[in-house]
C-alpha positions as a LaTeX table, in Angstrom:
\begin{tabular}{lrrr}
\hline
Residue & $x$ (\AA) & $y$ (\AA) & $z$ (\AA) \\
\hline
Met1 & 126.08 & 41.07 & 80.70 \\
Arg2 & 125.56 & 43.75 & 78.67 \\
Ser3 & 127.17 & 43.54 & 74.64 \\
Glu4 & 128.70 & 46.29 & 72.77 \\
Thr5 & 126.58 & 46.15 & 69.56 \\
Arg6 & 127.67 & 46.95 & 65.91 \\
Ala7 & 125.04 & 46.43 & 62.96 \\
Ile8 & 127.16 & 45.92 & 59.74 \\
Arg9 & 127.73 & 44.74 & 56.15 \\
Thr10 & 127.94 & 41.03 & 54.70 \\
Ser11 & 131.31 & 43.12 & 53.30 \\
Glu12 & 132.39 & 43.48 & 56.17 \\
Leu13 & 132.08 & 40.82 & 58.37 \\
Val14 & 135.33 & 39.24 & 57.84 \\
Asp15 & 137.46 & 42.03 & 58.17 \\
Glu16 & 135.62 & 42.88 & 61.45 \\
Ala17 & 136.00 & 39.48 & 63.05 \\
Arg18 & 139.68 & 39.83 & 62.03 \\
Gly19 & 140.33 & 42.77 & 63.55 \\
Leu20 & 138.98 & 40.71 & 67.30 \\
Phe21 & 140.23 & 37.19 & 66.93 \\
Ala22 & 143.40 & 39.59 & 66.97 \\
Ala23 & 142.52 & 41.01 & 70.11 \\
Gln24 & 142.01 & 37.61 & 71.20 \\
Phe25 & 137.81 & 37.67 & 71.34 \\
Arg26 & 137.32 & 34.19 & 70.62 \\
Leu27 & 133.87 & 33.46 & 68.82 \\
Ala28 & 131.32 & 31.60 & 71.63 \\
Leu29 & 127.76 & 31.80 & 69.44 \\
Val30 & 126.42 & 32.06 & 66.18 \\
Ala31 & 122.77 & 32.95 & 66.27 \\
Gly32 & 120.13 & 33.10 & 63.50 \\
Gln33 & 117.14 & 35.08 & 63.13 \\
Asp34 & 114.30 & 34.81 & 60.47 \\
Asp35 & 111.23 & 36.65 & 61.51 \\
Glu36 & 108.93 & 39.78 & 60.75 \\
Arg37 & 112.46 & 42.22 & 61.34 \\
Gly38 & 113.87 & 40.07 & 58.34 \\
Leu39 & 116.80 & 37.95 & 57.99 \\
Arg40 & 119.71 & 38.36 & 59.64 \\
Val41 & 122.99 & 36.83 & 61.67 \\
Val42 & 124.26 & 37.37 & 65.37 \\
Tyr43 & 128.12 & 36.81 & 65.79 \\
Thr44 & 129.14 & 37.07 & 69.68 \\
Phe45 & 132.48 & 37.35 & 70.78 \\
Leu46 & 134.24 & 37.17 & 73.77 \\
Ala47 & 137.40 & 38.08 & 75.70 \\
Pro48 & 138.76 & 37.93 & 79.31 \\
Arg49 & 137.20 & 41.04 & 81.54 \\
Glu50 & 136.08 & 42.66 & 78.03 \\
Gln51 & 132.49 & 43.48 & 77.18 \\
Pro52 & 130.89 & 41.19 & 75.00 \\
Val53 & 130.81 & 41.97 & 71.10 \\
Glu54 & 127.62 & 41.21 & 68.97 \\
Leu55 & 128.23 & 42.15 & 65.15 \\
His56 & 124.76 & 42.47 & 63.66 \\
Val57 & 124.66 & 41.23 & 59.85 \\
Ala58 & 121.11 & 41.83 & 58.25 \\
Leu59 & 120.96 & 39.14 & 54.68 \\
Asn60 & 118.49 & 39.20 & 52.03 \\
Pro61 & 116.16 & 36.41 & 51.99 \\
Ala62 & 115.78 & 36.39 & 48.51 \\
Thr63 & 119.16 & 34.82 & 48.53 \\
Arg64 & 119.90 & 33.93 & 52.22 \\
Arg65 & 124.12 & 34.56 & 51.28 \\
Ser66 & 126.61 & 35.05 & 54.05 \\
Val67 & 130.08 & 34.67 & 53.46 \\
Ser68 & 132.23 & 32.79 & 55.55 \\
Leu69 & 134.61 & 33.28 & 58.60 \\
Ala70 & 135.58 & 29.41 & 58.45 \\
Ala71 & 139.32 & 30.53 & 57.03 \\
Leu72 & 139.29 & 32.71 & 60.45 \\
Ser73 & 137.71 & 30.07 & 62.96 \\
Phe74 & 137.18 & 26.64 & 63.13 \\
Pro75 & 134.21 & 27.07 & 65.22 \\
Ala76 & 133.15 & 29.77 & 63.08 \\
Ser77 & 132.63 & 26.80 & 60.60 \\
Arg78 & 131.02 & 24.42 & 62.04 \\
Phe79 & 128.26 & 27.28 & 63.15 \\
Glu80 & 128.56 & 27.92 & 59.79 \\
Arg81 & 126.67 & 24.98 & 58.51 \\
Glu82 & 124.73 & 24.95 & 61.33 \\
Leu83 & 123.10 & 28.20 & 59.84 \\
Phe84 & 122.58 & 26.40 & 56.84 \\
Asp85 & 120.57 & 23.26 & 57.78 \\
Leu86 & 118.72 & 24.81 & 60.32 \\
Tyr87 & 117.61 & 28.19 & 57.86 \\
Gly88 & 120.00 & 27.65 & 54.61 \\
Ile89 & 121.71 & 30.32 & 55.13 \\
Glu90 & 124.90 & 29.99 & 52.56 \\
Pro91 & 128.12 & 30.39 & 53.64 \\
Glu92 & 129.36 & 31.50 & 50.55 \\
Gly93 & 133.83 & 30.38 & 50.79 \\
His94 & 133.16 & 27.99 & 52.89 \\
Pro95 & 135.94 & 24.81 & 51.88 \\
Gln96 & 133.44 & 21.87 & 53.01 \\
Arg97 & 130.32 & 23.06 & 53.96 \\
Arg98 & 128.73 & 19.41 & 54.55 \\
Pro99 & 125.23 & 18.43 & 56.72 \\
Leu100 & 126.65 & 18.48 & 60.62 \\
Ile101 & 122.90 & 19.10 & 61.90 \\
Arg102 & 120.78 & 17.36 & 59.39 \\
His103 & 120.34 & 13.69 & 58.99 \\
Ala104 & 119.27 & 12.06 & 54.87 \\
His105 & 115.89 & 11.24 & 56.19 \\
Trp106 & 115.22 & 15.16 & 56.20 \\
Pro107 & 113.84 & 16.42 & 52.91 \\
Glu108 & 115.84 & 18.31 & 50.51 \\
Gly109 & 115.46 & 21.66 & 50.48 \\
Tyr110 & 113.91 & 21.33 & 54.27 \\
His111 & 115.67 & 24.48 & 57.03 \\
Pro112 & 113.26 & 24.07 & 59.84 \\
Met113 & 114.11 & 27.45 & 60.84 \\
Ala114 & 113.56 & 29.26 & 57.92 \\
Ala115 & 110.46 & 31.57 & 58.20 \\
Gly116 & 107.77 & 30.01 & 56.41 \\
Ala117 & 109.07 & 26.53 & 57.25 \\
Gly118 & 106.05 & 25.28 & 58.55 \\
Pro119 & 105.18 & 22.30 & 59.69 \\
Ala120 & 107.45 & 19.59 & 59.81 \\
Pro121 & 107.09 & 17.54 & 56.58 \\
Thr122 & 107.06 & 13.57 & 56.86 \\
Leu123 & 110.33 & 12.32 & 57.13 \\
His124 & 111.77 & 9.65 & 55.24 \\
Pro125 & 114.24 & 6.82 & 56.08 \\
Asp126 & 118.02 & 7.29 & 56.38 \\
Glu127 & 118.34 & 6.37 & 52.28 \\
Gly128 & 121.71 & 8.67 & 51.43 \\
Gly129 & 123.43 & 7.60 & 54.87 \\
Phe130 & 126.60 & 9.26 & 56.12 \\
Pro131 & 129.20 & 10.76 & 53.92 \\
Phe132 & 131.65 & 9.58 & 55.97 \\
Ile133 & 135.34 & 10.02 & 54.66 \\
Ala134 & 137.03 & 6.16 & 53.29 \\
Val135 & 140.42 & 5.74 & 54.43 \\
Glu136 & 141.99 & 3.20 & 52.08 \\
Gly137 & 145.18 & 1.26 & 52.59 \\
Pro138 & 147.24 & $-1.53$ & 53.18 \\
Gly139 & 145.39 & $-4.05$ & 56.16 \\
Val140 & 143.05 & $-0.42$ & 56.65 \\
Tyr141 & 139.94 & $-1.49$ & 58.06 \\
Glu142 & 136.65 & 0.17 & 60.07 \\
Ile143 & 134.96 & $-0.32$ & 62.88 \\
Pro144 & 131.56 & 1.48 & 63.82 \\
Val145 & 130.28 & 2.01 & 67.28 \\
Gly146 & 126.88 & 3.14 & 67.61 \\
Pro147 & 124.36 & 5.18 & 67.57 \\
Val148 & 122.84 & 2.00 & 69.97 \\
His149 & 124.84 & 2.49 & 73.56 \\
Ala150 & 125.04 & 0.33 & 76.56 \\
Gly151 & 123.84 & 1.60 & 79.11 \\
Leu152 & 121.77 & 4.83 & 79.49 \\
Ile153 & 123.95 & 7.42 & 77.80 \\
Glu154 & 122.44 & 9.01 & 74.00 \\
Pro155 & 123.48 & 7.66 & 70.56 \\
Gly156 & 125.60 & 8.99 & 68.71 \\
His157 & 127.72 & 6.54 & 66.08 \\
Phe158 & 131.43 & 6.56 & 66.23 \\
Arg159 & 133.22 & 5.40 & 62.26 \\
Phe160 & 137.00 & 4.29 & 63.34 \\
Ser161 & 139.72 & 3.60 & 60.40 \\
Val162 & 142.21 & 0.77 & 61.93 \\
Val163 & 145.42 & $-1.25$ & 60.83 \\
Gly164 & 145.68 & $-3.56$ & 63.66 \\
Glu165 & 144.99 & $-1.91$ & 66.52 \\
Thr166 & 145.87 & 1.84 & 65.96 \\
Ile167 & 143.24 & 4.43 & 65.13 \\
Leu168 & 143.78 & 6.34 & 62.12 \\
Lys169 & 140.95 & 8.60 & 61.96 \\
Met170 & 137.96 & 8.66 & 64.14 \\
Lys171 & 134.15 & 10.57 & 62.91 \\
Ala172 & 131.54 & 11.34 & 65.61 \\
Arg173 & 128.22 & 11.69 & 63.90 \\
Leu174 & 125.53 & 13.10 & 66.54 \\
Trp175 & 122.81 & 14.95 & 66.23 \\
Phe176 & 120.74 & 11.61 & 66.06 \\
Thr177 & 117.69 & 13.09 & 69.24 \\
His178 & 117.88 & 17.08 & 67.80 \\
Lys179 & 115.40 & 19.04 & 69.78 \\
Gly180 & 114.60 & 21.75 & 68.77 \\
Ile181 & 115.22 & 24.29 & 71.10 \\
Glu182 & 115.42 & 27.37 & 69.32 \\
Arg183 & 112.38 & 26.69 & 68.06 \\
Leu184 & 110.35 & 25.26 & 71.17 \\
Val185 & 110.63 & 27.91 & 73.74 \\
Glu186 & 109.22 & 30.41 & 70.40 \\
Gly187 & 106.48 & 32.38 & 71.78 \\
Lys188 & 106.80 & 31.20 & 75.62 \\
Thr189 & 106.65 & 32.88 & 79.15 \\
Val190 & 109.90 & 33.81 & 81.10 \\
Glu191 & 109.48 & 30.73 & 83.89 \\
Asp192 & 108.11 & 28.52 & 80.91 \\
Val193 & 110.83 & 28.29 & 79.24 \\
Met194 & 112.79 & 28.11 & 82.25 \\
Ala195 & 112.14 & 24.98 & 83.06 \\
Ile196 & 113.03 & 23.67 & 79.51 \\
Ala197 & 116.38 & 25.14 & 80.32 \\
Glu198 & 116.95 & 23.36 & 83.27 \\
Arg199 & 116.82 & 20.20 & 81.36 \\
Val200 & 118.54 & 21.36 & 78.33 \\
Ser201 & 121.87 & 18.44 & 79.90 \\
Gly202 & 120.30 & 16.77 & 82.72 \\
Asp203 & 123.90 & 16.82 & 84.50 \\
Ser204 & 123.90 & 20.28 & 83.89 \\
Ala205 & 121.24 & 21.72 & 85.53 \\
Val206 & 122.65 & 24.52 & 87.38 \\
Ala207 & 125.06 & 26.23 & 84.41 \\
His208 & 122.36 & 25.61 & 81.65 \\
Gly209 & 119.06 & 27.57 & 84.09 \\
Leu210 & 121.92 & 30.12 & 85.77 \\
Ala211 & 122.95 & 30.89 & 81.87 \\
Tyr212 & 119.28 & 31.13 & 80.55 \\
Ala213 & 118.21 & 33.42 & 84.04 \\
Arg214 & 121.29 & 35.84 & 83.34 \\
Ala215 & 120.46 & 36.07 & 80.02 \\
Ile216 & 116.92 & 37.36 & 81.22 \\
Glu217 & 118.59 & 39.57 & 83.56 \\
Asp218 & 120.91 & 41.20 & 81.09 \\
Ala219 & 118.21 & 41.99 & 78.93 \\
Leu220 & 115.57 & 43.51 & 81.43 \\
Glu221 & 118.49 & 45.18 & 83.16 \\
Leu222 & 117.54 & 43.40 & 86.37 \\
Val223 & 120.43 & 43.75 & 88.94 \\
Val224 & 120.90 & 40.58 & 91.80 \\
Ala225 & 121.77 & 41.40 & 94.90 \\
Pro226 & 125.25 & 39.78 & 95.62 \\
Gly227 & 123.47 & 37.51 & 98.40 \\
Val228 & 121.42 & 35.81 & 94.94 \\
Glu229 & 124.83 & 35.03 & 92.83 \\
Ala230 & 126.49 & 34.04 & 96.42 \\
Arg231 & 123.92 & 30.89 & 96.58 \\
Arg232 & 123.99 & 30.45 & 92.83 \\
Ala233 & 127.18 & 29.93 & 92.85 \\
Val234 & 127.05 & 27.60 & 95.84 \\
Ala235 & 124.54 & 25.45 & 93.33 \\
Leu236 & 126.94 & 25.92 & 90.60 \\
Glu237 & 130.03 & 24.23 & 92.65 \\
Leu238 & 127.67 & 21.31 & 94.36 \\
Glu239 & 126.83 & 20.05 & 90.59 \\
Arg240 & 130.24 & 20.55 & 89.74 \\
Leu241 & 131.40 & 18.53 & 92.61 \\
Tyr242 & 129.49 & 15.27 & 91.99 \\
Asn243 & 130.44 & 15.43 & 88.12 \\
His244 & 133.68 & 15.40 & 88.76 \\
Val245 & 133.63 & 13.22 & 91.68 \\
Gly246 & 131.61 & 10.70 & 89.38 \\
Asp247 & 134.32 & 11.11 & 86.82 \\
Leu248 & 137.55 & 10.25 & 88.34 \\
Gly249 & 136.23 & 7.28 & 89.29 \\
Ala250 & 134.89 & 6.24 & 85.65 \\
Leu251 & 138.02 & 6.84 & 84.01 \\
Ala252 & 139.78 & 4.59 & 87.33 \\
Asn253 & 136.84 & 2.17 & 86.26 \\
Asp254 & 137.91 & 1.50 & 82.36 \\
Val255 & 141.74 & 0.86 & 83.22 \\
Gly256 & 140.58 & $-2.30$ & 85.54 \\
Phe257 & 140.62 & 0.01 & 88.49 \\
Gly258 & 137.26 & $-0.53$ & 89.69 \\
Leu259 & 137.88 & $-0.45$ & 93.51 \\
Ala260 & 138.14 & 3.54 & 93.29 \\
Asn261 & 135.42 & 3.33 & 91.49 \\
Ala262 & 133.59 & 1.89 & 94.12 \\
Arg263 & 134.53 & 4.58 & 96.29 \\
Ala264 & 133.51 & 7.57 & 94.18 \\
Leu265 & 129.88 & 6.28 & 93.21 \\
Thr266 & 129.54 & 5.80 & 96.94 \\
Leu267 & 131.20 & 9.36 & 97.06 \\
Arg268 & 128.57 & 10.74 & 94.43 \\
Glu269 & 126.05 & 9.23 & 95.90 \\
Arg270 & 127.01 & 11.21 & 98.84 \\
Leu271 & 127.22 & 14.39 & 97.37 \\
Leu272 & 123.22 & 13.47 & 95.10 \\
Arg273 & 122.08 & 13.88 & 98.74 \\
Leu274 & 124.00 & 16.73 & 99.51 \\
Asn275 & 122.22 & 18.56 & 97.01 \\
Glu276 & 118.55 & 17.15 & 97.56 \\
Arg277 & 119.11 & 18.33 & 101.78 \\
Val278 & 120.68 & 21.97 & 100.15 \\
Ser279 & 117.96 & 22.61 & 97.30 \\
Gly280 & 115.19 & 19.84 & 97.27 \\
His281 & 115.99 & 18.15 & 94.58 \\
Arg282 & 119.34 & 15.80 & 93.77 \\
Leu283 & 120.24 & 17.56 & 90.79 \\
Leu284 & 119.82 & 20.48 & 91.35 \\
Arg285 & 116.74 & 21.95 & 90.21 \\
Gly286 & 114.67 & 24.79 & 90.64 \\
Val287 & 117.46 & 26.63 & 92.48 \\
Val288 & 118.33 & 28.77 & 90.11 \\
Thr289 & 115.97 & 30.98 & 88.78 \\
Pro290 & 115.36 & 35.02 & 87.18 \\
Gly291 & 115.64 & 37.60 & 89.72 \\
Asp292 & 116.77 & 34.92 & 92.56 \\
Ala293 & 117.49 & 31.76 & 94.23 \\
Arg294 & 117.05 & 29.76 & 96.73 \\
Leu295 & 118.37 & 27.41 & 99.14 \\
Leu296 & 117.26 & 25.18 & 101.76 \\
Asp297 & 120.69 & 24.93 & 104.01 \\
Leu298 & 124.44 & 24.81 & 103.25 \\
Pro299 & 126.76 & 21.98 & 103.76 \\
Thr300 & 128.96 & 22.56 & 106.55 \\
Pro301 & 132.27 & 23.15 & 107.18 \\
Arg302 & 132.63 & 19.49 & 108.77 \\
Glu303 & 131.43 & 17.75 & 105.42 \\
Leu304 & 132.75 & 19.41 & 103.43 \\
Asp305 & 136.22 & 18.21 & 104.98 \\
Glu306 & 135.00 & 14.95 & 105.04 \\
Ile307 & 134.35 & 15.50 & 100.95 \\
Gly308 & 137.64 & 16.55 & 100.79 \\
Ala309 & 139.58 & 13.99 & 102.95 \\
Arg310 & 137.38 & 11.65 & 100.99 \\
Val311 & 138.79 & 12.76 & 97.20 \\
Asp312 & 142.05 & 12.66 & 98.58 \\
Glu313 & 141.43 & 8.63 & 98.61 \\
Ile314 & 140.12 & 8.26 & 95.86 \\
Thr315 & 142.55 & 10.24 & 93.61 \\
Ser316 & 145.49 & 9.16 & 95.98 \\
Met317 & 145.18 & 5.18 & 95.40 \\
Thr318 & 144.39 & 6.05 & 91.96 \\
Leu319 & 147.16 & 7.69 & 91.07 \\
Ala320 & 149.46 & 5.01 & 92.84 \\
Gln321 & 149.12 & 2.33 & 90.92 \\
Ser322 & 151.12 & 2.25 & 88.14 \\
Ile323 & 148.82 & $-0.18$ & 85.63 \\
Val324 & 146.49 & 3.20 & 86.01 \\
Leu325 & 149.30 & 6.17 & 85.29 \\
Asp326 & 150.94 & 3.70 & 82.45 \\
Arg327 & 147.29 & 4.16 & 80.47 \\
Phe328 & 146.87 & 7.42 & 81.49 \\
Thr329 & 150.00 & 8.87 & 80.93 \\
Gly330 & 150.42 & 10.46 & 77.02 \\
Thr331 & 147.45 & 8.79 & 75.78 \\
Gly332 & 144.96 & 10.81 & 73.80 \\
Val333 & 146.85 & 13.79 & 73.81 \\
Leu334 & 145.42 & 17.22 & 73.23 \\
Ser335 & 148.50 & 19.85 & 72.25 \\
Leu336 & 147.84 & 23.53 & 73.25 \\
Asp337 & 147.98 & 24.62 & 69.64 \\
Ala338 & 145.59 & 21.75 & 68.21 \\
Ala339 & 143.00 & 23.16 & 71.82 \\
Arg340 & 143.34 & 26.82 & 70.88 \\
Asp341 & 143.26 & 26.39 & 66.72 \\
Leu342 & 139.68 & 24.06 & 67.52 \\
Gly343 & 138.51 & 26.98 & 69.83 \\
Val344 & 138.16 & 24.03 & 72.67 \\
Val345 & 137.49 & 25.31 & 76.14 \\
Gly346 & 135.77 & 24.04 & 79.79 \\
Val347 & 138.35 & 21.04 & 81.68 \\
Val348 & 139.49 & 19.81 & 78.32 \\
Gly349 & 140.80 & 23.35 & 77.45 \\
Arg350 & 142.21 & 23.59 & 80.70 \\
Ala351 & 144.19 & 20.23 & 80.92 \\
Ser352 & 146.04 & 21.36 & 77.83 \\
Gly353 & 147.01 & 24.89 & 78.92 \\
Val354 & 144.34 & 26.82 & 77.39 \\
Asp355 & 143.82 & 29.83 & 79.74 \\
Leu356 & 140.19 & 30.92 & 80.10 \\
Asp357 & 137.64 & 29.92 & 83.07 \\
Ala358 & 134.41 & 31.60 & 83.11 \\
Arg359 & 134.42 & 32.36 & 86.53 \\
Gly360 & 137.56 & 34.70 & 86.23 \\
Asp361 & 136.95 & 35.74 & 82.66 \\
His362 & 133.37 & 37.40 & 82.97 \\
Pro363 & 132.55 & 37.61 & 87.01 \\
Val364 & 130.10 & 38.46 & 88.95 \\
Asp365 & 130.18 & 40.24 & 92.32 \\
Gly366 & 130.08 & 38.89 & 95.44 \\
Val367 & 131.94 & 35.48 & 94.90 \\
Thr368 & 135.36 & 34.18 & 95.79 \\
Leu369 & 136.61 & 32.16 & 93.30 \\
Ala370 & 139.61 & 30.00 & 93.66 \\
Pro371 & 143.04 & 30.20 & 91.16 \\
Met372 & 141.96 & 28.91 & 87.45 \\
Val373 & 143.72 & 24.78 & 87.10 \\
Leu374 & 145.18 & 24.73 & 84.20 \\
Arg375 & 147.69 & 21.83 & 83.02 \\
Ser376 & 150.01 & 21.37 & 80.10 \\
Ser377 & 150.24 & 17.51 & 78.68 \\
Gly378 & 146.62 & 17.10 & 77.27 \\
Asp379 & 146.41 & 13.53 & 78.31 \\
Val380 & 143.98 & 11.74 & 80.46 \\
Leu381 & 146.10 & 11.96 & 83.49 \\
Ala382 & 145.92 & 15.99 & 82.20 \\
Arg383 & 142.27 & 15.91 & 82.34 \\
Tyr384 & 141.93 & 13.88 & 85.72 \\
Met385 & 144.23 & 15.86 & 87.50 \\
Val386 & 142.34 & 18.97 & 86.48 \\
Arg387 & 139.41 & 17.44 & 87.69 \\
Arg388 & 140.98 & 16.16 & 90.78 \\
Asp389 & 142.25 & 20.20 & 91.25 \\
Glu390 & 139.20 & 21.35 & 90.80 \\
Val391 & 137.50 & 19.79 & 93.56 \\
Thr392 & 139.82 & 20.57 & 95.87 \\
Ser393 & 139.12 & 24.58 & 93.80 \\
Ser394 & 135.16 & 24.21 & 94.41 \\
Leu395 & 135.30 & 22.63 & 98.15 \\
Ala396 & 137.44 & 26.29 & 99.54 \\
Ile397 & 134.67 & 28.84 & 97.57 \\
Leu398 & 131.68 & 26.34 & 99.44 \\
Arg399 & 133.86 & 27.52 & 102.33 \\
Ser400 & 133.35 & 31.20 & 101.80 \\
Phe401 & 129.71 & 30.69 & 101.83 \\
Thr402 & 127.69 & 31.39 & 105.00 \\
Ser403 & 124.27 & 31.91 & 104.20 \\
Ser404 & 121.17 & 30.34 & 102.63 \\
Gly405 & 117.39 & 31.51 & 101.49 \\
Gly406 & 116.33 & 33.59 & 99.21 \\
Gly407 & 115.14 & 37.09 & 98.16 \\
His408 & 112.46 & 38.40 & 96.64 \\
Leu409 & 110.74 & 36.97 & 93.00 \\
Ala410 & 110.96 & 39.67 & 90.61 \\
Val411 & 108.79 & 40.28 & 88.25 \\
Met412 & 109.87 & 39.33 & 84.74 \\
Ser413 & 108.28 & 41.43 & 82.31 \\
Gly414 & 108.90 & 43.81 & 79.21 \\
Ser415 & 111.67 & 43.48 & 75.79 \\
Gly416 & 115.31 & 43.54 & 75.20 \\
Val417 & 118.45 & 40.99 & 74.64 \\
Gly418 & 120.76 & 39.80 & 76.73 \\
Leu419 & 123.27 & 37.16 & 77.19 \\
Gly420 & 124.85 & 34.73 & 80.04 \\
Ile421 & 127.98 & 33.28 & 80.31 \\
Val422 & 128.49 & 30.41 & 83.40 \\
Glu423 & 131.76 & 28.27 & 83.85 \\
Gly424 & 129.98 & 25.48 & 83.79 \\
Trp425 & 131.41 & 21.60 & 85.33 \\
Arg426 & 132.23 & 20.60 & 81.61 \\
Gly427 & 133.31 & 24.40 & 80.27 \\
Pro428 & 131.54 & 27.53 & 79.48 \\
Val429 & 127.69 & 27.59 & 78.61 \\
Ile430 & 125.92 & 30.50 & 76.97 \\
His431 & 122.47 & 31.86 & 76.44 \\
Arg432 & 121.45 & 34.60 & 74.33 \\
Val433 & 117.83 & 35.14 & 74.42 \\
Glu434 & 115.98 & 37.71 & 72.85 \\
Leu435 & 112.10 & 39.36 & 74.80 \\
Val436 & 109.30 & 40.83 & 73.72 \\
Asp437 & 106.75 & 41.39 & 75.96 \\
Gly438 & 108.11 & 39.72 & 78.62 \\
Arg439 & 107.84 & 36.37 & 76.24 \\
Val440 & 110.87 & 34.59 & 74.43 \\
Ala441 & 111.56 & 35.47 & 70.97 \\
Arg442 & 114.35 & 33.82 & 70.38 \\
Leu443 & 116.62 & 31.42 & 72.58 \\
Lys444 & 120.02 & 29.70 & 71.25 \\
Ile445 & 122.21 & 28.41 & 73.36 \\
Val446 & 125.94 & 26.84 & 72.66 \\
Asp447 & 126.63 & 23.91 & 75.78 \\
Pro448 & 130.35 & 23.62 & 75.48 \\
Ser449 & 130.41 & 19.73 & 73.82 \\
Phe450 & 129.52 & 21.73 & 70.44 \\
Leu451 & 132.74 & 23.60 & 70.84 \\
Asn452 & 135.01 & 20.18 & 71.97 \\
Trp453 & 133.47 & 17.23 & 69.99 \\
Pro454 & 135.78 & 17.66 & 66.94 \\
Ala455 & 138.22 & 17.97 & 69.36 \\
Val456 & 137.51 & 13.61 & 70.73 \\
Ala457 & 138.34 & 12.58 & 66.66 \\
Ile458 & 142.33 & 14.53 & 67.07 \\
Ala459 & 143.10 & 12.80 & 70.29 \\
Leu460 & 142.05 & 9.95 & 69.44 \\
Val461 & 145.20 & 9.76 & 66.02 \\
Asp462 & 147.71 & 7.27 & 66.98 \\
Thr463 & 145.94 & 5.41 & 69.82 \\
Ile464 & 144.59 & 2.27 & 70.52 \\
Val465 & 140.78 & 1.22 & 69.52 \\
Pro466 & 140.81 & $-0.73$ & 73.69 \\
Asp467 & 142.29 & 3.20 & 75.15 \\
Phe468 & 138.64 & 5.10 & 73.02 \\
Pro469 & 136.38 & 4.73 & 76.11 \\
Leu470 & 139.16 & 6.22 & 78.01 \\
Val471 & 140.09 & 8.27 & 75.47 \\
Asn472 & 135.79 & 9.60 & 75.39 \\
Lys473 & 135.15 & 9.34 & 79.38 \\
Ser474 & 138.12 & 11.49 & 79.50 \\
Phe475 & 136.13 & 14.54 & 77.73 \\
Asn476 & 132.97 & 13.26 & 78.83 \\
Leu477 & 130.57 & 15.35 & 76.44 \\
Ser478 & 127.25 & 16.05 & 76.03 \\
Tyr479 & 124.89 & 14.44 & 73.73 \\
Ala480 & 121.69 & 16.52 & 74.73 \\
Gly481 & 123.86 & 19.52 & 74.85 \\
Asn482 & 124.90 & 19.24 & 71.74 \\
Asp483 & 121.66 & 17.69 & 70.04 \\
Leu484 & 119.73 & 20.75 & 70.90 \\
\hline
\end{tabular}
């Protein structure tokens, strides 16, 4: 998606950003760059059905200082903390420039993405600990959870300040498995990075793979055929289906209604087998490549009808249980104002009334779209209902496609800058790529989990400790997609 580029001075950044926010743009991505072309920061702004706008700000490498946009945007405050941790870029005027990514075992002054940072140094024990803000008062105590959890989920530490069972404050500490993807992909071929992009977050192989592919196509000004985009849409909606069905069962299970979960897991397995038949891979890897998309088969109308009937059965039996409704309703509320202030996107945002969906906001030719699904109560029930209704939308989209197969794979060479935007099942996935002579010089990725994790703490205020697993599951954010 071709962007409008504006090269500005640091002193102009706040006014430029303020104007874009007033025009209903949101700050979707911030990328640092420190190489032979100098030290600079790119700010990418998006608005529905509008051309993306990029602000390019060159910085003095001797001072490594920029100005903060934190007073205008909460997501900006977190992007700026990330920039400091990785690049050593100081956001002047930031109200609370605490570490975001870095843990205390990183040597002081080490910024791995800064030019000349060199190989990773010896890491020391995490002796300093994390600067959690203590909550004090009569009867207040703390409950630490993680970072190691039961099951297969990745590490994350949650610190609860509690009175009785009521949660006063929760703080999440993430980035235990930061992968350094920006550095990992430097100098690699387009094809080699494709394999990495699909594995950014395992349950979002299509979303991340497609965002990367579109960024490459944008950089090389490559126009793909409508049939290619149609096949990509099939894979994207199949990915949405199996994940939403899994969540519908897991949410019921978290309030003790295991029967619904058992049936949802059975249906999810059927969907994974359908994925393998359609694409050759249960998680739909290998469908999307820059310039092309390949399918072996398509779901039949009968299969789609049966899936829809099974989902209706599971959700109807779940919502017919008074205990389920009691636990879902009014629990973990995220208001529309809070969601907008925090920059929340995707399923969580739409459950609070945020009307953003990249499928309609940034459409592609050859793809039929269903209406956006919105709820307004912002509680667990709303997030459940958005998932249920998006299953119906996904099935409607899948019914509109009639051909499988694949096209001719384009040769990927050349230089350029490109942006890829995809509405994954959690929310918008964004990849910004810079190519030099057919190799990736820079890749910046924003997974919706990065934007949505702070909202979990807000939704937990005044809930009770036993509701944490339920509220957390209703968000179902990715550790891997966050810890890039």
